[in-house]
C-alpha positions in Angstrom: 100.0 49.4 143.7 96.7 49.4 141.9 96.2 53.0 142.7 99.6 53.9 141.4 99.1 52.0 138.2 95.7 53.7 137.7 97.3 57.1 138.3 100.0 56.2 135.7 97.4 55.2 133.1 95.4 58.4 133.8 98.5 60.5 133.4 99.2 58.8 130.1 95.7 59.5 128.9 96.0 63.1 129.9 99.2 63.4 127.9 97.6 61.8 124.8 94.6 64.1 125.1 96.8 67.1 125.5 98.8 66.2 122.3 95.6 65.5 120.4 94.2 68.9 121.3 97.5 70.7 120.5 97.7 68.9 117.1 94.1 69.8 116.2 94.5 73.4 117.1 97.9 73.8 115.5 96.6 72.3 112.2 93.6 74.7 112.2 95.8 77.6 113.2 98.3 77.0 110.4 95.7 76.5 107.7 93.7 79.6 108.6 96.7 81.8 109.1 98.2 80.8 105.7 95.0 81.4 103.9 94.6 84.8 105.6 98.2 85.9 104.9 97.9 84.9 101.3 94.6 86.8 100.9 95.9 90.0 102.5 99.3 89.8 100.9 97.6 89.5 97.5 95.6 92.6 98.3 98.8 94.5 99.2 100.5 93.2 96.0 97.7 94.6 93.9 98.0 97.9 95.8 101.7 98.1 95.2 101.2 97.2 91.5 98.8 100.2 91.3 101.4 102.5 92.8 104.0 101.2 90.3 101.6 101.7 87.4 101.0 105.3 88.3 104.7 105.9 88.9 104.9 106.2 92.6 107.3 103.4 93.2 109.9 101.6 91.0 109.0 98.1 89.8 112.3 96.8 91.1 111.5 97.4 94.7 107.9 96.1 94.5 108.7 92.5 95.8 111.0 93.9 98.5 108.1 96.1 99.8 105.8 93.1 99.7 108.3 91.1 101.7 108.2 93.8 104.3 104.5 93.4 104.7 104.5 89.6 105.5 105.8 89.9 109.2 103.4 92.8 109.8 100.5 90.7 108.4 101.6 87.7 110.5 101.5 89.8 113.7 98.0 91.0 113.0 96.5 87.8 111.6 98.0 85.2 114.1 95.6 86.3 116.9 92.7 85.8 114.5 94.1 82.5 113.2 94.5 81.1 116.7 91.0 82.4 117.7 89.3 80.7 114.7 91.6 77.6 115.0 90.4 76.9 118.6 86.8 77.6 117.6 86.9 75.2 114.6 89.0 72.5 116.4 87.1 72.3 119.6 83.8 73.1 117.9 84.2 69.9 115.8 85.0 67.9 119.0 81.8 69.1 120.6 79.7 68.7 117.4 81.0 65.1 116.9 80.3 64.2 120.6 84.1 63.6 121.2 84.2 66.2 123.9 81.3 64.5 125.7 83.4 61.3 125.9 86.5 63.2 127.0 84.4 64.8 129.8 84.0 61.3 131.3 87.8 61.3 131.9 87.4 64.6 133.8 88.3 66.9 130.9 86.5 70.2 131.8 86.9 73.8 130.6 89.8 74.5 132.9 91.7 71.4 131.7 91.0 72.3 128.1 92.5 75.7 128.9 95.5 74.1 130.5 96.0 71.8 127.4 95.9 74.9 125.2 98.2 77.1 127.2 101.4 75.9 125.5 100.2 76.9 122.0 98.7 80.2 123.4 102.0 81.0 125.0 104.0 80.2 121.9 101.9 82.3 119.6 101.9 85.2 122.2 105.7 85.2 122.4 106.0 85.1 118.6 103.5 87.9 118.1 105.2 89.9 120.9 108.6 89.5 119.2 107.2 90.7 115.9 105.3 93.7 117.3 107.9 94.9 119.8 111.2 94.3 117.8 110.9 92.9 114.3 108.2 95.1 112.8 109.7 98.4 114.0 113.0 97.4 112.4 111.2 96.4 109.2 109.3 99.7 109.2 112.7 101.5 109.4 114.1 99.4 106.6 111.0 100.1 104.4 111.5 103.9 104.9 115.2 103.5 104.0 114.2 101.7 100.8 111.6 104.3 99.8 113.9 107.2 100.5 117.1 105.6 99.2 119.1 107.0 96.3 118.0 104.0 94.2 114.3 104.7 94.7 114.7 108.4 94.0 117.3 108.2 91.2 115.7 105.6 89.0 112.5 107.5 88.4 112.5 106.1 84.8 111.8 102.7 86.4 108.3 104.0 87.4 107.4 105.1 83.9 104.8 103.2 81.9 105.5 103.4 78.1 102.7 104.8 76.0 101.0 106.5 78.9 100.9 110.1 80.1 101.8 110.3 83.8 101.2 113.3 86.0 103.3 114.2 89.1 101.5 114.4 92.5 101.7 118.2 92.4 100.1 118.4 89.0 102.9 120.5 87.6 104.7 117.9 85.6 103.5 115.6 82.8 105.8 112.9 81.3 105.3 110.5 78.3 107.7 108.0 76.7 106.9 105.8 73.7 109.3 103.0 74.5 111.9 101.9 77.1 115.0 99.9 76.6 115.2 96.3 77.9 117.2 97.4 81.0 114.7 100.4 81.4 117.7 102.8 81.5 116.9 104.8 78.3 113.6 106.1 77.0 112.7 106.8 73.3 110.5 109.6 72.0 110.2 111.6 75.2 107.6 114.3 76.0 107.9 116.4 79.1 105.7 119.3 80.3 106.3 121.6 83.3 104.1 124.4 84.6 106.0 127.5 85.6 105.3 129.2 88.9 103.3 132.4 88.8 102.6 134.7 91.7 99.3 135.9 90.4 96.7 133.1 90.7 94.4 134.9 88.1 97.0 134.5 85.4 97.2 131.4 83.2 100.6 129.7 84.0 103.1 129.4 81.3 104.3 125.9 80.3 107.7 124.5 79.3 107.4 121.6 76.8 110.3 119.3 75.8 110.1 116.9 72.9 113.2 114.7 72.4 114.2 111.5 70.6 115.5 109.8 73.7 116.4 110.4 77.3 118.1 108.9 80.4 118.5 109.6 84.1 121.5 110.5 86.1 122.3 112.0 89.5 123.5 115.5 90.2 127.0 115.3 91.5 126.6 118.2 94.0 123.0 117.7 95.3 122.4 114.0 94.5 119.1 115.1 93.1 117.7 113.0 90.1 118.1 114.6 86.7 116.5 113.6 83.4 118.7 114.2 80.4 117.1 114.5 77.0 118.9 114.6 73.7 118.1 115.8 70.1 114.9 117.7 70.6 113.0 120.9 71.0 112.0 123.1 73.9 108.8 125.2 73.8 107.9 127.8 76.4 104.8 130.0 76.5 101.3 130.5 77.7 98.6 128.2 76.2 96.4 130.0 73.7 98.9 132.7 73.0 101.2 133.0 70.0 104.1 134.5 72.0 106.2 131.5 72.7 109.9 130.4 72.4 111.3 127.5 70.4 114.8 126.2 71.1 116.5 123.3 69.4 119.0 121.4 71.6 121.4 118.5 71.4 121.3 117.9 75.1 118.9 119.3 77.7 118.8 118.4 81.4 115.7 118.7 83.5 115.4 118.5 87.3 112.3 116.4 88.0 110.4 116.0 91.4 111.4 113.0 93.4 109.2 110.0 93.5 106.5 110.2 96.2 107.1 107.9 99.1 103.9 108.7 101.0 103.0 105.1 101.3 105.6 104.5 104.0 104.3 104.0 107.5 104.3 106.8 110.1 107.6 107.6 111.8 106.4 106.3 115.1 106.1 102.8 113.6 109.8 102.9 112.9 110.8 103.8 116.4 112.0 101.0 118.7 109.9 100.0 121.6 112.6 101.3 124.0 112.4 104.7 122.3 108.6 104.7 122.6 108.9 104.0 126.3 111.3 106.9 126.8 108.8 109.2 125.0 105.7 107.6 126.6 104.4 110.9 127.8 103.7 111.9 124.2 100.2 110.7 123.2 101.4 109.5 119.7 104.3 107.5 121.1 102.1 106.1 123.9 99.4 105.0 121.5 102.0 103.2 119.3 103.5 101.3 122.3 100.1 100.4 123.7 99.1 99.1 120.3 102.1 96.9 120.1 101.4 95.4 123.5 97.6 95.2 122.8 98.2 92.9 119.8 100.0 90.5 122.0 97.4 90.7 124.7 94.7 90.1 122.1 96.2 86.7 121.4 95.6 85.6 125.0 92.2 87.1 125.4 90.8 85.8 122.1 92.2 82.3 122.7 90.7 82.3 126.2 87.4 83.4 124.8 87.4 80.8 122.0 87.5 77.9 124.5 84.1 78.5 126.1 82.7 80.0 122.9 83.4 76.7 121.1 80.9 74.8 123.2 78.0 73.6 121.0 75.4 70.9 121.5 76.0 67.6 119.7 74.8 67.6 116.1 74.2 71.3 116.4 77.1 72.0 113.9 80.5 73.5 114.6 79.7 76.6 112.5 76.8 77.6 114.7 79.1 79.7 116.9 81.0 81.3 114.0 78.7 84.3 113.5 78.7 85.5 117.1 82.4 84.8 117.4 83.2 86.9 114.3 81.0 89.7 115.6 82.8 89.8 118.9 86.2 89.8 117.2 85.1 92.7 114.9 83.8 94.8 117.8 87.0 94.1 119.8 89.4 94.9 117.1 87.5 98.1 116.0 87.4 99.2 119.6 91.2 98.8 119.8 91.6 100.9 116.6 89.2 103.6 118.0 90.9 103.7 121.4 94.3 104.0 119.7 93.1 107.0 117.7 91.7 108.5 120.9 95.0 108.2 122.7 96.8 109.8 119.7 94.4 112.7 119.8 94.7 113.0 123.6 90.9 112.4 123.9 91.6 109.7 126.4 94.3 110.0 129.2 97.4 107.9 128.6 97.0 105.9 131.8 93.5 104.8 130.6 94.7 104.4 127.0 93.6 101.2 125.3 93.5 99.2 128.5 89.7 99.7 129.0 89.0 97.7 125.9 91.0 94.7 127.3 89.1 95.1 130.6 85.8 94.8 128.8 87.1 91.7 126.9 88.2 90.1 130.2 84.7 90.5 131.6 83.3 88.9 128.4 85.7 85.9 128.8 84.7 85.4 132.4 81.0 85.5 131.5 81.5 83.0 128.7 83.4 80.6 131.0 80.5 80.9 133.5 78.0 80.2 130.7 80.0 77.2 129.5 80.1 75.8 133.1 76.4 76.1 133.4 75.9 74.6 130.0 78.0 71.6 131.0 76.0 71.1 134.2 72.7 71.0 132.3 
């Protein structure tokens, strides 16, 4: 009876310790991940603002594009968040000598790993769902938004009043003095277009349009965006020469180049994981599928590494292991990026792919557990 009661008490202590560990790691994980997501999302927001300022995307879809980035950032930052969360949570327990007391109850490295498995499993499943299913669907939706009729039709939404804007091909220049509140009509419009010439030695002729206002509409036949100007003049000729034409018009329609959508992700990122598996013999598709799986694998390996890496001597300070931990993470992630590029370029066979990087990481994890075991025995 006494042995049974003691076993019940020990089991109760184990449950309490497990909950305590889970709470500490979860709190650190959420805090670190939220801070990282906000920092990287802000950087993406500034990047999209820059694209909107130079006329590459309409302002109206800016927040929608930023929303597409959040799940992608979560998938990439959660492994780092869990890695640092375990380091900080367990490092504090070691530094404050709490772990030394828990070791008296038989809490060793393997039990700590067992206590942490639930949160590792949860984060791995969540990241796997994001990488294998959610993010490919989001990449497809992002491409649809960037190539939609709305994004290509409302080029006037990308214009900044009082600023000359040049098209990516350098053949079109546009300027408007003022836009209406709904940004549907422009006032005091200036347009310039370089005409094609087959002789590269000749100075190209330019067509200039100056009009009191303008608006955008869609071609009924081709659905291409058209810019309609009213009450203005059209000039055509070669710069520096007096031989040019002047035409006064009441209404003049110009076919402008469509907005550049080069910031969308590669087509392989929009393919479903099942499609990538069917095309696995192609290096590019194989690299994309291995990358999606590798992000999920990195959650497990980084979390396993953080457990022995968090071992510090009492009063040594929980930040003592931060620099080597960050260096290991940087090397690991950069090796994944490099190996992904090698697979895409067929510099590494597909069956080797990115797996050798995880193999090296597994050896490091085993070595760190062996080190932590020896450290505990000292």
